[in-house]
C-alpha positions in Angstrom: 104.4 102.5 78.2 101.2 100.8 79.3 100.6 101.1 83.1 98.0 99.9 85.6 96.8 101.9 88.6 95.2 100.0 91.5 92.6 102.3 93.2 92.4 100.6 96.7 90.0 103.0 98.5 88.0 99.9 99.4 91.1 97.8 100.1 92.4 94.9 98.2 92.1 91.1 98.3 93.1 88.3 95.9 89.6 87.7 94.5 89.1 91.5 94.0 92.3 91.6 91.9 91.0 88.7 89.7 87.6 90.3 89.4 89.0 93.7 88.3 91.2 92.1 85.7 88.4 90.1 84.3 86.2 93.2 84.2 89.0 95.0 82.4 88.7 92.4 79.6 91.4 89.9 80.5 90.3 86.5 79.2 89.4 84.2 82.1 89.8 81.2 79.9 93.5 82.1 79.4 93.9 82.5 83.2 92.4 79.0 83.7 94.7 77.6 81.1 97.7 79.0 82.9 96.4 77.7 86.2 96.4 74.2 84.8 100.2 74.3 84.9 99.9 73.9 88.6 99.6 70.5 90.4 96.3 71.6 91.8 92.9 70.0 91.6 89.5 70.0 93.2 88.4 73.5 92.6 86.1 75.5 90.2 86.1 79.2 89.3 82.9 81.1 88.9 82.7 84.6 87.5 79.6 86.7 87.7 78.5 90.3 87.4 77.4 91.9 90.7 76.6 95.3 92.1 78.2 96.9 95.1 76.3 100.1 95.8 75.5 101.7 92.4 78.6 100.2 90.6 78.6 97.0 88.6 81.7 94.9 88.5 83.0 91.3 88.3 83.0 88.8 91.2 85.3 85.8 91.0 84.6 82.9 93.4 86.9 79.9 93.8 85.0 76.9 95.1 86.9 74.2 96.7 85.9 70.5 97.1 85.8 69.2 100.7 88.8 66.9 100.0 91.0 69.9 99.1 90.3 72.0 102.2 93.6 71.3 103.9 96.6 73.1 105.2 99.8 73.4 103.1 103.3 74.1 104.2 105.3 77.0 102.8 107.9 74.6 101.4 105.2 72.5 99.7 103.7 75.5 98.0 107.1 76.8 96.9 108.1 73.5 95.5 104.7 73.2 93.6 105.2 76.7 92.1 108.8 76.1 91.1 108.0 72.7 89.4 105.1 74.2 87.5 105.0 75.1 83.9 104.0 78.7 84.7 105.8 81.5 82.8 109.1 82.4 84.6 108.0 85.9 85.6 104.7 84.6 87.1 106.5 81.7 88.9 109.2 84.0 90.4 106.6 86.6 91.6 104.3 83.9 93.0 107.1 82.5 95.1 108.0 86.0 96.2 104.4 86.6 97.3 104.1 83.4 99.3 107.5 84.0 100.8 106.3 87.4 102.0 103.2 85.8 103.5 105.3 83.0 105.0 107.7 85.4 106.7 104.8 87.4 108.2 103.2 84.2 109.6 106.6 83.0 110.9 107.1 86.2 112.8 103.6 86.3 114.2 103.8 82.7 115.5 107.5 82.7 116.5 108.6 79.9 114.2 111.0 79.5 111.2 109.8 79.9 107.6 110.1 76.2 106.8 107.8 75.4 109.7 105.0 77.6 108.5 101.7 75.9 107.6 99.2 78.2 105.9 95.6 78.3 107.0 93.4 80.5 104.9 96.3 81.8 102.8 97.5 78.4 102.0 94.1 77.1 100.9 93.5 76.4 97.2 91.4 79.5 96.7 94.3 81.8 97.8 96.8 79.9 95.5 94.4 80.4 92.6 93.8 84.1 93.5 97.6 84.8 93.6 98.7 82.9 90.6 95.6 83.8 88.6 96.1 87.5 89.4 99.7 87.4 88.3 98.7 85.6 85.1 96.1 88.3 84.5 98.6 91.0 84.9 100.9 89.3 82.4 98.1 89.0 79.9 97.3 92.7 80.4 100.9 93.4 79.3 101.6 96.4 81.5 105.1 97.8 82.0 104.5 99.1 85.5 101.9 99.0 88.3 101.1 101.9 90.7 98.6 101.9 93.6 96.8 104.3 95.9 97.3 104.0 99.7 95.4 101.0 101.1 92.2 101.3 103.1 92.5 98.5 105.7 89.1 98.7 107.3 88.8 98.1 111.0 87.0 96.0 113.7 87.6 92.3 114.0 87.7 89.3 111.7 87.1 85.6 112.4 89.7 83.1 111.2 91.2 79.8 112.2 93.0 81.5 115.2 89.7 83.0 116.4 88.7 86.7 116.4 91.6 89.0 115.4 91.8 92.8 115.1 91.7 94.4 111.7 94.2 94.8 110.1 95.1 91.2 111.1 98.6 90.7 112.6 99.9 89.1 109.4 98.4 91.9 107.3 100.2 94.5 109.4 103.5 92.7 108.8 102.9 92.7 105.1 101.9 96.4 105.1 105.4 97.5 106.3 106.6 100.4 104.2 103.2 100.8 102.4 101.0 103.9 103.1 97.6 102.8 104.5 94.7 104.1 106.5 91.2 103.3 107.7 88.2 105.4 107.1 86.1 103.6 109.6 84.5 100.8 107.5 83.7 98.0 109.9 85.2 95.2 107.9 88.5 93.6 106.8 89.0 95.5 103.5 92.7 94.6 103.0 93.5 90.9 103.4 96.9 89.3 103.8 96.7 88.0 100.3 95.8 91.4 98.9 98.6 93.2 100.9 101.2 90.6 99.7 100.1 90.9 96.0 100.2 94.7 95.8 103.4 94.9 97.9 105.1 92.7 95.4 103.8 94.2 92.1 103.4 98.0 92.8 106.2 100.3 91.8 104.9 103.1 94.1 101.9 104.1 96.2 100.7 107.5 94.9 97.7 109.4 93.7 96.6 108.7 90.1 99.7 109.5 88.0 99.8 111.5 84.8 98.6 109.0 82.1 96.2 108.7 79.1 93.5 106.4 80.4 92.6 103.5 78.2 90.4 101.3 80.4 89.1 100.5 83.8 87.7 97.4 85.6 86.0 96.8 89.0 86.5 93.7 91.2 83.9 93.1 93.9 84.8 92.2 97.5 82.7 89.9 99.7 81.4 92.6 102.0 78.3 94.6 101.1 78.8 97.9 102.9 76.3 100.7 103.4 77.1 103.9 101.6 80.1 102.7 99.5 80.8 100.4 96.5 83.1 97.7 97.9 85.2 97.5 94.7 88.9 97.4 93.7 89.3 99.6 90.6 92.1 99.0 88.2 92.7 101.8 85.7 95.0 101.2 82.7 96.6 103.9 80.5 99.7 105.1 78.6 102.5 107.0 80.2 105.4 108.7 78.3 108.2 106.7 79.9 108.9 106.3 83.6 111.5 108.2 85.6 114.2 106.1 87.3 112.8 104.8 90.5 114.3 106.5 93.7 113.9 104.5 96.9 115.2 105.2 100.4 117.3 102.2 101.5 119.5 101.3 104.4 123.1 100.0 104.2 123.9 97.6 107.0 127.6 96.6 107.4 130.0 94.8 109.7 133.7 94.0 109.6 134.8 90.4 110.2 138.3 88.9 110.6 137.7 85.7 112.5 135.0 83.7 110.6 135.3 80.5 108.5 135.0 81.9 104.9 132.9 78.9 103.9 130.0 80.4 105.8 129.7 83.5 103.6 127.7 81.8 100.9 125.1 80.6 103.4 124.8 84.0 105.1 124.5 85.8 101.8 121.6 83.5 100.7 119.9 84.2 104.1 120.3 87.9 103.6 118.7 87.8 100.1 115.9 85.6 101.4 115.3 88.2 104.2 114.7 90.9 101.6 118.2 92.4 101.0 118.4 94.1 97.5 122.2 93.5 97.3 124.8 91.8 99.4 128.6 92.1 98.8 132.0 91.5 100.4 134.9 93.9 100.4 138.4 92.9 101.4 139.8 95.3 104.0 142.7 95.5 106.5 141.8 95.9 110.2 143.9 96.8 113.3 147.3 95.3 113.4 146.9 95.0 109.6 144.8 91.9 109.9 143.1 90.9 106.6 139.4 91.0 107.0 136.1 91.2 105.1 133.5 94.0 105.2 130.0 92.4 104.7 127.5 94.9 103.4 123.8 94.4 102.9 121.6 96.9 101.1 118.0 96.6 102.1 114.6 98.3 102.3 114.0 100.3 105.5 111.4 97.8 106.6 113.8 94.9 106.5 116.5 96.5 108.8 115.7 94.5 111.9 115.5 91.2 110.0 118.8 91.7 108.2 120.5 92.9 111.4 119.4 89.8 113.3 120.9 87.6 110.6 124.3 89.4 110.8 124.4 89.3 114.6 123.3 85.6 114.9 124.9 84.0 111.8 128.3 85.7 111.7 131.0 86.1 114.3 130.5 89.9 114.6 129.6 91.6 117.9 128.0 94.6 116.2 126.8 96.2 113.0 126.5 99.8 111.7 123.9 101.2 109.4 123.1 104.4 107.5 120.4 105.6 105.1 121.1 105.8 101.4 119.1 106.6 98.4 119.0 104.1 95.5 118.1 104.9 91.9 117.4 102.1 89.5 116.5 102.0 85.8 113.1 100.7 84.8 113.7 97.1 83.9 112.0 94.7 81.5 112.8 91.7 79.4 112.5 91.7 75.6 112.6 88.8 73.3 115.2 89.1 70.5 115.3 86.9 67.3 118.8 85.4 66.9 120.3 82.5 64.9 120.0 80.5 68.1 116.3 81.2 68.4 114.5 83.8 70.4 116.5 84.9 73.4 115.5 87.0 76.4 117.4 90.3 76.9 117.3 92.4 80.0 116.6 96.1 79.2 117.1 99.2 81.3 115.1 102.3 80.4 115.6 105.9 81.6 112.6 108.2 80.8 111.4 105.6 78.3 114.7 105.3 76.4 116.8 102.2 76.5 120.2 103.0 78.0 121.4 99.5 79.1 120.8 96.0 77.8 122.3 92.6 78.5 121.5 89.0 77.4 120.2 86.6 80.0 123.3 84.8 81.2 121.6 81.5 81.8 120.1 81.5 78.3 123.5 82.1 76.8 125.0 79.4 78.9 122.3 76.9 77.8 122.8 77.8 74.1 126.5 77.5 74.3 126.3 74.1 76.0 123.6 72.8 73.5 125.5 74.1 70.4 129.0 73.3 71.8 130.0 76.9 71.2 132.2 79.2 73.3 130.0 81.1 75.7 131.7 84.4 74.8 130.8 84.0 71.1 127.1 83.4 71.9 127.1 86.3 74.3 128.8 88.6 71.8 126.4 87.6 68.9 123.4 88.3 71.0 124.7 91.7 72.2 125.4 92.7 68.5 121.9 91.6 67.3 120.2 93.3 70.3 122.2 96.5 69.7 121.1 96.6 66.1 117.4 96.0 67.1 117.4 98.5 70.0 
């Protein structure tokens, strides 16, 4: 499996990601073509070769016309991404990244997500950095991304809110659960955009894993620092399959016997939006044999407080309980399978490189069945049979 390793000893930012991908050989023309799927205008992208210390790498600058230097709301950005013609994987991940940033901003300023208006992060250059970086990763065709711990830098940074400490408050929120440090560099090395991107795409934060190296690229940051090359390095290589991912998680539960059942759908949506990996209901019997529901939310450790707040404020419960669990998941990918209905996406689960589970995408089967006026179960069975023969 082809993998990418982000060496973040000089931090990470959106433009550094783009620069490193271009230096690796990703075609900037293909990235620009993908970016044209967005309803976004008034910007140009310039790529150049620069030196940071003794190392040469790529610097990507997004230049924005005066008319485009405006704030954008989270809802506006989300709608623009969802309506775009971007590949589904890029679209989904871009929405996830902006949602991460939006939640961080909302917590910092004490407002709701739909009231968030981005400043630097919502500007055109950051939209281009995030979407362009995701397009570049897709063009690189890697099966997994790993990263080193992040060097945050230190000192202060000037932004629309005035001078802020480094890491900036939003960056700190986005770094929850991510190993990071500062080695004393007097600059903002990890930006909110960079923290959100790597938090969304990295499988794990480790030293360079066992891999056969095939390439490397360097993306230059804005700061010129004494005694160090301010570069993000992306290393690509081959790995003999990936072990199943093991992640510490937290299970948060509450028993409810006095709430309108119509509310559950809304609450479950809120829990997923808050970062829960899974939410489910279990029918139980409580004291005096009253029928009730156990509402369970499986979430990353960093999202415990957010999930708990939703349960306490949106349900009728007076308390919750939680306990730590360990979650093991197969390495997932989507493969395209040729069928009599055209090419169909199939979800694949691998264990140590071998396929042990696969399933057709339900929505694609549903679309085919509706278009061809065929029973859904026939379409599903046909695709399972063909995929089984191919895998």
